[in-house]
ROPADREN-710404 format. One record per atom (N, C-alpha, C): residue in three letters; x, y, z; residue number from 1; atom name. Coordinates in steps of 0.1 Angstrom, whole numbers. Each point is the difference from the previous one (the first is absolute). Layout:
REM ROPADREN-710404
aa,c1,c2,c3,i,at
ALA,X,Y,Z,NUM,CA
...
***
This chain:
REM ROPADREN-710404
aa,c1,c2,c3,i,at
MET,-666,204,-28,1,N
MET,-11,5,9,1,CA
MET,6,6,13,1,C
ASN,-6,10,5,2,N
ASN,5,6,12,2,CA
ASN,-9,-4,12,2,C
LYS,4,5,11,3,N
LYS,-8,-4,13,3,CA
LYS,-14,4,-1,3,C
ASN,-3,12,-5,4,N
ASN,-14,5,0,4,CA
ASN,-8,-8,-10,4,C
GLN,5,-4,-11,5,N
GLN,-7,-9,-9,5,CA
GLN,-4,-13,6,5,C
VAL,10,-6,7,6,N
VAL,-2,-13,6,6,CA
VAL,-11,0,11,6,C
GLU,2,10,9,7,N
GLU,-9,2,11,7,CA
GLU,-14,3,-5,7,C
GLY,-1,9,-10,8,N
GLY,-13,4,-6,8,CA
GLY,-7,-12,-5,8,C
HIS,7,-8,-8,9,N
HIS,-7,-12,-6,9,CA
HIS,-4,-10,11,9,C
ALA,8,-1,10,10,N
ALA,-4,-9,11,10,CA
ALA,-12,5,8,10,C
ASN,0,13,2,11,N
ASN,-12,5,7,11,CA
ASN,-13,0,-9,11,C
GLU,2,1,-12,12,N
GLU,-11,-1,-10,12,CA
GLU,-6,-14,1,12,C
ALA,9,-10,0,13,N
ALA,-5,-14,1,13,CA
ALA,-6,-3,13,13,C
LYS,5,5,11,14,N
LYS,-6,-2,13,14,CA
LYS,-14,6,1,14,C
GLY,-1,12,-6,15,N
GLY,-12,7,0,15,CA
GLY,-11,-7,-8,15,C
ARG,4,-6,-11,16,N
ARG,-9,-8,-9,16,CA
ARG,-5,-12,8,16,C
VAL,9,-7,8,17,N
VAL,-5,-11,7,17,CA
VAL,-10,4,11,17,C
LYS,3,11,7,18,N
LYS,-9,5,11,18,CA
LYS,-13,4,-6,18,C
GLU,0,6,-12,19,N
GLU,-12,5,-7,19,CA
GLU,-9,-12,-3,19,C
VAL,6,-11,-6,20,N
VAL,-8,-12,-4,20,CA
VAL,-5,-7,13,20,C
ALA,9,-1,10,21,N
ALA,-4,-6,12,21,CA
ALA,-12,7,7,21,C
GLY,0,13,-1,22,N
GLY,-11,8,5,22,CA
GLY,-13,-2,-8,22,C
LYS,2,-1,-13,23,N
LYS,-12,-3,-8,23,CA
LYS,-6,-14,3,23,C
VAL,9,-10,1,24,N
VAL,-5,-13,2,24,CA
VAL,-7,-2,14,24,C
THR,6,6,10,25,N
THR,-5,-1,14,25,CA
THR,-11,10,2,25,C
GLY,-2,10,-8,26,N
GLY,-10,10,2,26,CA
GLY,4,11,9,26,C
ASP,13,1,3,27,N
ASP,6,10,9,27,CA
ASP,4,12,-8,27,C
LYS,-9,10,0,28,N
LYS,2,12,-8,28,CA
LYS,12,8,5,28,C
ARG,3,0,13,29,N
ARG,12,7,5,29,CA
ARG,13,-6,-5,29,C
MET,1,-13,0,30,N
MET,12,-6,-6,30,CA
MET,1,2,-15,30,C
GLU,-11,0,-7,31,N
GLU,-1,3,-14,31,CA
GLU,6,14,-3,31,C
TYR,-5,9,8,32,N
TYR,4,14,-3,32,CA
TYR,15,2,4,32,C
LYS,4,-6,11,33,N
LYS,14,1,4,33,CA
LYS,9,-6,-11,33,C
GLY,-4,-11,-6,34,N
GLY,7,-7,-11,34,CA
GLY,1,9,-12,34,C
LYS,-11,7,-3,35,N
LYS,0,9,-11,35,CA
LYS,10,12,2,35,C
ALA,0,5,12,36,N
ALA,9,11,4,36,CA
ALA,14,-5,-1,36,C
GLU,3,-11,5,37,N
GLU,14,-6,-1,37,CA
GLU,4,-2,-14,37,C
LYS,-9,-5,-8,38,N
LYS,3,-3,-14,38,CA
LYS,3,13,-7,38,C
HIS,-8,10,2,39,N
HIS,3,13,-7,39,CA
HIS,13,7,5,39,C
GLY,2,-2,13,40,N
GLY,13,5,6,40,CA
GLY,12,-7,-6,40,C
GLY,-2,-13,-2,41,N
GLY,11,-7,-7,41,CA
GLY,3,4,-14,41,C
LYS,-11,3,-7,42,N
LYS,1,4,-14,42,CA
LYS,8,14,0,42,C
ALA,-4,8,9,43,N
ALA,6,14,0,43,CA
ALA,15,-2,3,43,C
GLU,3,-8,10,44,N
GLU,14,-2,4,44,CA
GLU,8,-6,-12,44,C
ALA,-6,-9,-7,45,N
ALA,7,-6,-12,45,CA
ALA,2,10,-11,45,C
ARG,-9,9,-2,46,N
ARG,1,10,-10,46,CA
ARG,11,10,4,46,C
TYR,0,3,13,47,N
TYR,11,9,5,47,CA
TYR,14,-6,-3,47,C
GLY,1,-13,2,48,N
GLY,12,-7,-3,48,CA
GLY,3,0,-15,48,C
ASP,-10,-1,-8,49,N
ASP,2,1,-14,49,CA
ASP,5,14,-4,49,C
LEU,-6,11,6,50,N
LEU,5,13,-3,50,CA
LEU,14,3,5,50,C
LYS,3,-6,12,51,N
LYS,13,1,5,51,CA
LYS,11,-6,-9,51,C
ARG,-4,-12,-5,52,N
ARG,9,-7,-9,52,CA
ARG,2,7,-13,52,C
ALA,-11,6,-5,53,N
ALA,1,8,-13,53,CA
ALA,8,12,2,53,C
ALA,-1,7,11,54,N
ALA,8,12,3,54,CA
ALA,15,-4,1,54,C
LYS,3,-11,7,55,N
LYS,14,-4,1,55,CA
LYS,6,-4,-14,55,C
LYS,-8,-6,-8,56,N
LYS,4,-4,-13,56,CA
LYS,2,12,-9,56,C
ALA,-8,10,1,57,N
ALA,0,12,-8,57,CA
ALA,13,9,4,57,C
THR,4,-1,12,58,N
THR,12,8,4,58,CA
THR,13,-7,-3,58,C
LYS,0,-12,-5,59,N
LYS,12,-7,-3,59,CA
LYS,5,4,-14,59,C
***
């Protein structure tokens, strides 16, 4: 795993926690921030996957 994959998965997990906390407390703003962070984390993890695949393909 590379740095982007690790950070992406961590941000995805943090976003999920914020999203659920927002739902439980009824705080729509926190819920939406959590969703945004979760999707940003997914994107970063996928970028890391692509980066890893490109590096592997060039070897």
